[in-house]
N, C-alpha and C positions, 0 to 999 in steps of 0.2 A: 324053403318056399312056405312051409306051414307057419314059420315065425312071422313072415311078412303078412300073412292072412290074419293071424292073431293080433298083430300090431294095428292093422287096418281096422279090425273089428272094434278094438278098444278106442281107437280114434273116433270112429263113428258114434260109439256109445257115449263117449265124453261130450261130443258135440251135441248129441241129443239131450243129454242131461242139462247142459248149460242153456240150451235153447228153451227147454221146458221150464227151468228156473226163472228165466228172464221173461217168460210169457205173461202178459198182463191179462187180468180177468175183468170183464165188464161187470160192475156192480149195479149200475143204473144207466139207462139211456132213454132219451126223450127226443122224438122227432116231430111232435105236435100234429100227427096225423088225425088224432082225435083228442078228447080231453079226459082220457081215462085216469089221469093223475090229478084231476080236479084243480087245475089252475084257475085262479079267480078271474072271472070275466065280467065286465060291466060296460055300460055306455051312458055317458051324460054329455052335457054341453062342452065341458072343459077336460074331462078325464075319461079315458076308455082303455079297456083291455080286451083284445079280440084274438081269437085263433082263426087265421085266414090263410088259405093256400099253404097249409102245413107250416105256419109260422105264428109265433106269439108276438103280437104288436101291442106295446104299451105306449100310451100318449097322455101327457099332462101339460096343460097350458098355464098352470098356476105356479106361483113363485115359492110359496112357503108350505106346501102340502106334498107329502110323499105319496105317490101312487105306486103300489107294489102288488106283485102277484107271487105268492110263496107256496111251497109245499113242504111237508115234513118228511125227513129222511132219517129213519132211526138207525141206519147202519153207522152213522157217526159215533154211536156209542161203543162200537166194537172194533172197527177198522183202525189199524195203526199207521198204515201207509197207503195213501191213495192220491189220486188227482181228479180235479173237477175242471172240465173244459167246456166252453160254450162259444158258439159263433155269435158275434154281436154286430149289428149294423145300426149306426147312429144316424137315423133318417134326417132329423132336424132338431135344432134348438130354437125355442120360442123367444128367448131373451138372453141377457148377459149373465144370468144366474142359473143357466141350465146345467143339469147333471143327470147322468144315466149309467146304469151298469148292473153288476151282480150284487145281490145282497146275500151274504153268507153267514151261517151260524147265528141266525136271528133268534131272539127270545120269544117271539110271537108271530103267528101267521097273519092275524088281522090288524095288529097295531104294533109293528116292530119299533122297539126303542133302543135295544142293545144289539149291535150287529157289526160285521165287517163289510165295508163297501169297497168295491173294486170296479172302477169304470173310468169315464171321461167327462170333463166339463165342457162348457160352451167355448172355452179358450183352447180347446183341444189338448188340455193337459191330462195325463194319466193321474188318477186320484186313487189312493189306497188309504183308507182311514178306518178307525174304530169309532163307531157312533154310540153314544150313551145318552140315556134320559137326562143325566146331569151333565150339562155342557162342559163343566170343568174336568170331567173324566174322559171326554172325547179326545182322540189322538189322531193326528195326521202323520202317516208314515211316509207318504210320498205324494208330491203334487208338483209336477213339472212336465214340460213337453219332452217327448222322447221319440226318436225316429222309428222305434219299434211299432208305434201306432200309425196306421195308414188312414188318413182322413178320407171319408167318402167310400171306403171299401169295407168288405167283411173282414173283421178282425177276430182272432182267436184269443180269448181271455182264459188263462189257465192258472189254477192254484194247485201246488203240490204240498201235501202234508207228509212230512218225513221227520221222525225223531224229535217231536215236539216243536218243530219249526214249520212255518208256512213260507213257501217260495212262490212269488207272483211272477207270471210270465205273460207277455203279449206277443203273439205270433212266434212263440217258442223262444223268445229272447228274455232272459231274466231281468226283472225290474228291481225287486228288493226282496229280502228275506227277513221275517220277523218271528219272534217267539209266539208260540200258541197262547191265545188269550181266552177264547170263547168256545172251547172244545165241547162244552156241555149244552150248547144250544143247537137245536136240530132242524131249524127251518132255513130254507134257502130258495132263491129265485131271482127276481129282477125288481128294480126300482127306478123311477124317473121323477124328476122335478123340472118343469119347464123344458121338456124334451120328448121326442118320440124315438123309441127304441124297438128294434126287431131282432128276434132270435129264431133260428130254425133248427137248433141242435144243442143238446147237452149230453155229455157222456162222462161218467164217473168210473174210474178204473182203479184196481189195486196196483200198487207200484212194487 
């Protein structure tokens, strides 16, 4: 009888250890209840960023100007395995050249030139690209329609950083995996061109 109790004890202990090891830790979370993280807000005729009803709403009716709202996250310097996930709602596109989504690993808060873009265009294609101040250094990793993206609904855009690779997912469905390129840039947030985009949540977790 005692052997059964001991075996049962070790089974429970093993399960506890495995559960503890697989438990994710929240590194950063934003629900936009206030602007404690100092997201850029502005209002003009054609461009606006507002925090409204616990949501960040970015709007840009111009073709060739990027409207962005970014914050600096220094944990990128030290974390080796993590995921970034955000709920995105593409409210509207103002023209045929609309684009909106996440800006990741940007070189600048106020004037981003080098960054990873992960979003959707006005043709409802998922777009994953590396943008660079020198156009010949920019790269498009993925640009096509995919059933993972649900038009007119809230979509979860997620990036996993594991072992020097980035895996991009939409609604938990893998889209593409690329090698790490811009790990030393520490700004992230949202960007829109000819588009209105809403987000109500960001969470960054250790993996």
